C-alpha positions in Angstrom: -19.2 54.7 66.2 -22.1 56.9 66.9 -21.8 59.6 69.4 -23.6 58.9 72.8 -26.1 61.9 72.2 -27.1 60.3 68.9 -28.2 57.1 70.6 -31.8 56.5 71.8 -32.2 55.0 75.3 -34.7 52.2 74.9 -37.5 51.6 77.5 -36.1 48.3 78.5 -32.9 47.0 80.2 -30.4 44.6 78.8 -28.6 41.9 80.7 -27.7 42.6 84.3 -30.1 45.6 84.1 -27.7 47.7 81.9 -29.3 50.3 79.6 -30.1 49.5 76.0 -29.5 51.9 73.2 -30.7 52.2 69.6 -28.4 53.7 66.9 -30.6 54.8 64.1 -31.6 57.9 62.2 -34.9 56.3 61.2 -37.6 57.2 63.7 -40.1 55.2 61.8 -38.2 52.0 61.8 -39.4 48.9 63.5 -37.3 49.2 66.7 -38.1 52.9 67.1 -41.9 52.2 66.7 -41.6 49.3 69.1 -39.8 51.5 71.7 -42.5 54.3 71.2 -45.3 51.6 71.8 -43.7 50.3 75.0 -43.1 53.8 76.3 -46.8 54.5 75.7 -47.8 51.3 77.7 -45.3 52.2 80.5 -46.8 55.9 80.8 -50.3 54.4 80.7 -49.4 51.9 83.4 -47.9 54.7 85.6 -51.1 56.8 85.2 -53.3 53.8 86.2 -51.0 53.0 89.1 -51.2 56.6 90.4 -55.1 56.3 90.5 -54.7 53.0 92.3 -52.3 54.6 94.7 -54.8 57.3 95.6 -57.5 54.8 96.2 -55.3 52.6 98.3 -54.1 55.4 100.4 -57.7 56.6 101.0 -58.7 53.0 102.1 -58.6 52.7 105.8 -58.5 48.9 105.5 -55.4 48.8 103.4 -52.9 46.8 105.4 -49.1 46.7 105.3 -49.0 44.0 102.6 -51.2 46.2 100.4 -49.0 49.3 101.0 -45.8 47.2 100.4 -47.2 45.9 97.1 -48.2 49.3 96.0 -44.7 50.8 96.9 -43.0 48.0 94.9 -45.3 48.7 91.8 -44.9 52.5 92.1 -41.1 52.0 92.2 -41.1 50.0 89.0 -43.4 52.5 87.3 -41.3 55.4 88.5 -38.2 53.7 87.1 -39.9 53.3 83.8 -41.1 56.9 83.7 -37.7 58.2 84.5 -36.2 56.2 81.6 -38.8 57.5 79.2 -38.2 61.1 80.4 -34.4 60.6 80.0 -34.9 59.1 76.6 -37.1 61.9 75.4 -35.0 64.6 76.9 -32.0 63.2 75.1 -33.9 63.1 71.7 -35.0 66.7 72.2 -31.3 67.7 72.9 -30.2 66.0 69.7 -33.0 67.4 67.6 -32.5 71.0 68.8 -28.8 71.2 70.0 -28.9 75.1 70.3 -31.7 75.0 72.9 -30.5 75.9 76.5 
């Protein structure tokens, strides 16, 4: 079995919302490239949503339903970004284990 620190946290959840991991040393393999592409989409979506949030908060006509929808979308984007950050931090720790 591969050590936990050698596993890559994937940018999607498995059944029941549990984390999914990839065990491979091939960063150019199909699943690694798929995960990279999904992470890029998730980060792009978060960036766009941040701009939308600024516009919505500046809009005096935005009502409670608009703010509730925005909060829900921001929560999902933040969850995705945290997963990407965790995954990339884990990959950095594995690639440079002597780094404090």
